[in-house]
C-alpha positions in Angstrom: 0.0 0.0 0.0 1.4 3.4 -1.0 1.6 5.9 1.9 3.0 9.4 2.4 5.4 9.4 5.3 6.7 12.9 4.4 8.7 15.0 6.8 8.9 13.1 10.1 11.7 10.6 9.6 13.8 12.9 7.4 13.4 16.0 9.5 14.3 14.5 12.8 17.2 12.3 11.8 19.0 14.6 9.3 22.7 14.8 9.8 23.1 17.9 7.6 24.2 21.2 8.9 22.4 24.6 8.8 19.1 25.9 10.1 17.1 22.7 9.0 19.4 20.5 11.1 19.2 22.8 14.1 15.4 22.8 13.9 15.4 19.0 13.7 17.6 18.9 16.8 15.4 21.2 18.7 12.3 19.2 17.7 14.0 16.0 18.9 15.1 17.6 22.2 11.6 19.0 22.9 9.9 15.7 22.1 12.2 13.7 24.3 11.8 16.2 27.1 8.0 16.2 26.9 8.1 12.4 26.8 10.1 12.2 29.9 8.0 14.6 31.8 4.6 13.6 30.6 3.4 17.2 30.2 5.1 20.6 30.2 4.5 24.2 29.4 6.5 26.2 26.8 8.2 28.1 29.6 9.1 24.9 31.4 10.5 23.5 28.2 12.7 26.6 27.7 14.0 26.3 31.3 14.6 22.6 31.1 16.3 22.5 27.7 18.1 25.8 27.8 16.6 26.8 24.4 15.4 30.4 24.2 11.6 31.1 24.3 11.5 32.1 20.6 13.1 28.8 19.5 10.7 26.8 21.7 7.7 28.7 20.3 8.7 28.0 16.7 9.5 24.3 17.3 6.4 23.7 19.3 4.2 25.3 16.6 5.7 23.0 14.0 5.3 19.9 16.3 1.6 20.8 16.9 1.1 21.3 13.1 2.7 17.9 12.5 0.4 16.3 15.0 3.2 15.1 17.3 2.2 17.1 20.4 -1.0 18.5 21.6 -2.2 21.2 24.0 -4.0 19.4 26.9 -5.2 22.3 29.1 -3.7 24.7 31.6 -1.6 24.2 34.6 -2.8 25.1 38.1 -2.6 28.9 38.6 0.3 30.2 40.6 -1.0 33.8 40.6 -0.7 34.7 37.0 -2.3 33.4 33.8 -2.1 29.5 33.9 0.4 28.1 31.4 -0.8 25.9 28.6 0.4 22.3 29.0 1.8 20.2 26.1 1.9 16.4 25.8 2.9 13.9 23.2 0.2 12.8 20.8 1.0 9.2 21.6 -1.1 7.7 18.9 0.3 9.9 16.1 3.2 7.6 15.4 4.1 4.0 16.1 7.3 1.8 16.0 7.5 -1.9 15.2 9.9 -4.1 17.2 11.1 -7.5 16.1 13.1 -10.0 18.1 14.6 -12.7 15.9 15.8 -15.7 17.8 16.7 -19.1 16.6 13.4 -20.7 17.8 11.0 -17.8 17.8 10.1 -14.4 16.5 8.4 -11.8 18.8 6.7 -8.7 17.4 5.8 -5.5 19.3 4.0 -2.3 18.4 4.8 0.7 20.6 3.2 4.2 20.4 5.2 7.5 20.3 5.4 7.6 24.1 7.0 4.1 24.2 3.9 2.4 25.5 3.6 -1.1 24.2 0.3 -1.4 22.4 0.4 -5.1 21.4 2.7 -8.1 21.5 2.7 -11.1 19.2 5.0 -14.1 20.0 5.5 -16.6 17.2 7.1 -20.1 17.2 9.8 -20.8 14.7 12.8 -18.5 14.2 16.0 -17.9 12.4 17.2 -21.4 12.0 14.0 -22.8 10.6 14.4 -21.7 7.0 16.8 -19.8 4.7 17.3 -16.2 5.7 15.5 -14.6 2.7 12.4 -16.8 3.4 12.4 -15.8 7.1 12.6 -12.1 6.0 9.6 -12.7 3.8 7.8 -14.3 6.7 8.6 -11.4 9.0 7.3 -8.9 6.4 4.1 -10.9 6.0 3.5 -11.3 9.7 4.2 -7.6 10.4 1.6 -6.8 7.7 -0.9 -9.1 9.5 0.0 -7.7 12.9 -0.4 -4.0 11.9 -3.7 -4.7 10.1 -5.2 -6.7 12.9 -4.3 -4.1 15.5 -5.5 -1.4 13.2 -2.5 1.0 12.9 -2.7 3.3 9.8 0.5 2.7 7.8 1.3 6.4 7.5 1.8 6.5 11.2 4.6 3.8 11.2 8.1 5.2 11.9 10.0 2.1 11.1 11.2 -1.3 12.3 13.7 -2.2 15.0 15.2 -5.6 14.5 17.3 -7.3 17.2 18.9 -10.7 17.5 21.2 -12.5 19.9 24.7 -11.0 20.1 27.6 -10.7 19.6 28.6 -8.5 16.7 25.9 -7.2 14.6 27.3 -5.2 11.7 25.8 -2.1 10.1 23.5 -4.1 7.8 23.5 -7.7 9.0 24.8 -10.3 11.5 28.6 -10.6 11.3 29.2 -13.1 14.1 26.8 -15.2 16.1 26.1 -18.4 18.0 25.9 -21.7 16.0 22.1 -21.5 15.7 22.4 -18.2 13.9 25.3 -19.0 11.6 23.2 -19.2 8.4 22.6 -15.4 8.9 26.2 -14.4 8.9 26.8 -11.6 6.4 23.2 -11.8 5.1 22.1 -8.2 4.2 19.3 -8.3 6.8 18.6 -4.6 7.0 18.4 -4.1 3.3 16.3 -7.2 2.8 13.7 -6.4 5.4 13.5 -2.7 4.3 12.9 -3.9 0.7 10.2 -6.3 1.9 8.3 -3.9 4.1 9.1 -0.4 2.6 10.0 0.8 6.1 13.3 2.0 7.6 15.1 -0.7 9.6 17.4 -0.3 12.6 19.5 -3.3 13.7 20.8 -4.2 17.1 21.5 -6.9 19.6 18.9 -8.2 22.1 20.6 -7.3 25.4 21.4 -3.7 24.5 17.9 -3.3 23.0 16.4 -4.6 26.2 18.3 -2.0 28.2 17.1 0.8 25.9 13.6 -0.5 26.3 13.8 -0.4 30.1 15.1 3.1 30.0 12.5 4.2 27.5 9.6 2.7 29.4 10.4 4.7 32.5 10.9 1.6 34.7 14.4 2.8 35.8 15.6 6.2 37.2 16.7 8.1 34.0 19.7 9.4 35.9 20.8 5.9 37.0 23.8 4.0 35.8 22.2 0.7 35.1 22.5 -2.6 33.3 19.9 -4.9 31.9 21.1 -8.5 32.4 19.5 -10.4 29.6 19.0 -14.2 29.4 17.4 -15.9 26.4 19.4 -18.2 24.2 22.5 -16.8 25.8 23.4 -14.2 28.5 24.3 -10.6 27.8 24.1 -7.2 29.4 23.0 -3.9 28.0 24.5 -0.9 29.8 22.9 2.5 30.0 24.7 5.6 31.3 22.8 8.9 31.5 20.3 7.6 28.9 23.0 6.5 26.5 23.8 2.9 25.7 27.5 1.9 26.2 28.3 0.1 23.0 32.0 -0.3 22.6 33.9 0.1 19.4 32.0 -2.7 17.6 28.7 -2.6 19.5 29.7 -5.6 21.6 30.1 -4.1 25.1 28.3 -6.1 27.8 29.0 -9.6 26.6 28.9 -10.8 30.2 28.0 -14.3 29.0 31.6 -14.7 27.8 33.3 -13.7 31.0 35.3 -16.6 32.3 33.9 -17.8 35.6 35.1 -21.4 35.6 38.8 -21.7 34.7 39.5 -24.8 32.6 35.7 -25.2 32.2 33.7 -26.4 29.3 34.5 -25.2 25.8 32.2 -22.4 24.7 31.0 -21.9 21.1 33.0 -18.6 21.1 36.2 -20.6 21.5 37.0 -19.8 25.1 36.6 -22.0 28.1 34.5 -21.6 31.3 32.3 -18.8 30.0 29.3 -17.8 32.1 27.0 -19.2 29.5 28.5 -22.7 29.8 27.6 -23.0 33.4 24.6 -20.7 33.9 22.9 -20.2 30.6 19.6 -21.8 29.8 21.2 -24.6 27.7 23.7 -25.3 30.5 20.9 -25.7 33.1 18.9 -28.0 30.9 22.0 -30.1 30.2 22.8 -30.3 33.9 19.2 -31.4 34.6 19.6 -34.2 32.1 22.9 -35.2 33.6 21.2 -35.3 37.0 18.6 -37.8 35.7 15.8 -35.3 35.0 14.0 -35.2 31.6 12.9 -31.6 30.9 9.7 -31.6 28.9 9.3 -29.6 25.7 10.5 -29.4 22.1 12.4 -26.2 22.4 15.1 -25.1 24.8 12.9 -22.3 26.2 10.2 -24.9 27.1 12.8 -27.3 28.6 14.3 -24.5 30.7 10.9 -23.4 31.9 10.1 -27.0 33.0 13.3 -27.1 35.1 12.6 -23.7 36.5 9.0 -24.6 37.5 10.4 -27.6 39.4 12.9 -25.3 41.2 10.2 -22.8 42.1 8.1 -25.7 43.5 11.0 -26.8 45.7 12.2 -29.9 43.9 15.7 -30.5 45.4 17.7 -31.3 42.3 16.2 -28.4 40.3 16.8 -26.1 43.3 20.4 -27.1 43.5 21.0 -26.6 39.8 19.6 -23.0 39.9 21.5 -22.2 43.1 24.8 -23.1 41.3 23.8 -21.1 38.2 22.8 -18.1 40.3 26.1 -18.1 42.2 28.0 -18.0 38.9 25.7 -15.2 37.6 26.1 -13.3 40.9 29.9 -13.3 40.6 29.8 -12.0 37.0 27.3 -9.3 38.1 29.6 -8.3 40.9 32.5 -7.8 38.4 30.3 -5.8 36.1 29.0 -3.7 39.0 32.5 -3.0 40.3 33.8 -2.0 36.9 30.8 0.3 36.1 29.7 1.4 39.6 26.1 0.5 38.8 23.0 1.8 40.6 20.6 -0.8 39.3 20.6 -4.2 37.7 17.5 -5.3 35.9 17.1 -9.0 35.1 15.2 -9.4 31.8 14.7 -11.7 28.8 12.5 -14.8 28.5 14.6 -17.0 30.8 14.6 -14.4 33.6 10.9 -13.9 33.0 10.4 -17.5 34.2 13.3 -17.9 36.7 14.3 -14.4 37.7 13.2 -14.9 41.3 15.7 -17.8 41.5 18.6 -15.5 40.7 17.8 -12.3 42.6 18.7 -13.5 46.1 22.2 -14.7 45.1 22.9 -11.5 43.3 21.8 -9.4 46.2 23.9 -11.4 48.6 27.0 -11.2 46.5 26.6 -7.4 46.0 25.9 -6.8 49.7 29.1 -8.8 50.6 31.5 -7.9 47.8 30.4 -4.8 45.8 33.4 -2.5 46.2 31.3 0.7 46.7 28.7 -0.9 49.0 29.6 1.6 51.8 28.7 4.5 49.4 25.5 3.3 47.8 23.4 0.1 47.3 22.6 -1.6 44.0 18.9 -2.3 43.3 18.3 -5.7 41.7 14.9 -6.2 40.1 13.2 -8.4 37.5 11.7 -6.5 34.5 8.0 -6.3 34.4 8.1 -7.1 30.6 11.0 -9.5 30.6 9.3 -12.0 28.3 9.3 -9.6 25.3 11.9 -7.1 26.5 14.1 -7.5 23.4 11.2 -6.8 21.0 10.1 -3.9 23.1 13.6 -2.5 23.1 13.7 -2.9 19.3 10.7 -0.6 19.0 12.3 1.8 21.5 15.4 1.9 19.3 13.3 3.3 16.5 11.6 5.8 18.8 15.0 6.9 20.3 16.5 7.4 16.8 13.5 9.6 16.0 12.8 11.5 19.2 16.3 11.7 20.8 19.1 10.6 18.4 21.9 9.0 20.4 24.6 6.5 19.6 23.2 3.5 17.7 23.3 -0.1 18.7 26.4 -0.7 16.6 28.2 2.3 18.0 28.3 3.9 14.5 25.8 5.9 12.4 22.4 4.4 12.4 22.2 1.0 10.7 19.1 1.9 8.8 17.7 1.4 5.4 14.3 2.3 4.0 12.1 2.0 1.0 9.0 3.7 -0.1 6.1 3.2 -0.6 5.4 1.0 2.4 4.4 -2.6 1.8 2.7 -2.8 5.2 -0.9 -1.6 5.3 -3.0 -1.0 8.3 -6.3 0.8 8.9 -8.5 1.9 11.8 -7.9 3.2 15.3 -5.1 2.1 17.5 -5.6 0.1 20.7 -5.2 1.5 24.2 -4.9 0.2 27.7 -2.8 -2.8 28.6 -0.6 -4.4 25.9 -2.6 -6.8 23.8 -1.0 -10.2 23.4 -2.2 -11.1 19.9 -3.2 -14.7 19.3 -4.5 -14.7 15.8 -3.3 -17.1 13.1 
């Protein structure tokens, strides 16, 4: 379906110099400031951002004309004329998030404020078919998702696509675990952009999950925090002052490949004793089998969930397996926390969604005992409220962040985006509201 997406993407993300670029930067700053506050007056925006009143007035006028912000009434009077309050027009734009794993694909739609409108988890992932066929499947399922939820195509900003790390290049997966090897050097960004007609931003799941936690407002925006992500593997996304710490190749936070067991098992990365080999989902399932258990389920996620349920129910063998894994994770988190002086560690991802409660006590004990700066401040350890679909949520947040408040990208380099027009995704009708809808259509 042909759509007119004029103005928004180009204006906000332009890298050119001159008045147009300055206005785009002002628009992004004001949008992000309003998003963070919920509602603000023009005068408050000027004070908060440091922009002069005339600049704020011009930018706000344009944002209202574009339908991105709205006037919602007046503030309480403080003696003079009450100020007019501004808020995001949350339903004016939407972002699509896709988490591509080797056994599943999860889709998310988020509105301009970052609120998750709908989630659609699907079985079968990256290793099921050839990459191009999977891309075509993603494009078709996104079309179905958007149409069923009722999002007009012209309101779509783009697609955030994330997969297990490490090392996503600017346009595709450069290195990955054995399950994702068929995708190495496949032009993923260009292929999905061509199939959907939308800009595509690429990243890894752990960093995306951290961006999603920040964007959702579930963490203090001034905090130094890490999202510890466990799905197929283990990784960490690190946020400092709202910015992801990426490293020179976008591979910062690969905590799953910290050595915690010297002379331990060989990891797929080529090292021995990596955290993933003793505490990852596959390691726990393997240990359960070695202990005489028979985890139920076809996929690793299901087998891990079966062992976790036994541990949560108090089955001694399963409890012991998770206690060992949690101790290894706690030591790795202590190292990460000492190096970065973290305020907050959020456990997220599908494995922690099921078993996070089995890991929190060990991490808390380790930090209380051995965190170097424990006499100065504590470290909050929590389980994400949307851990099951955190990566897909973060993928959508990557799009919103690139539009509302351009910051360093997931790769640590200029945005890994590609787009095509007109859009091949067509949606109609009003958007949803309220709690996220978990879609269950065929």
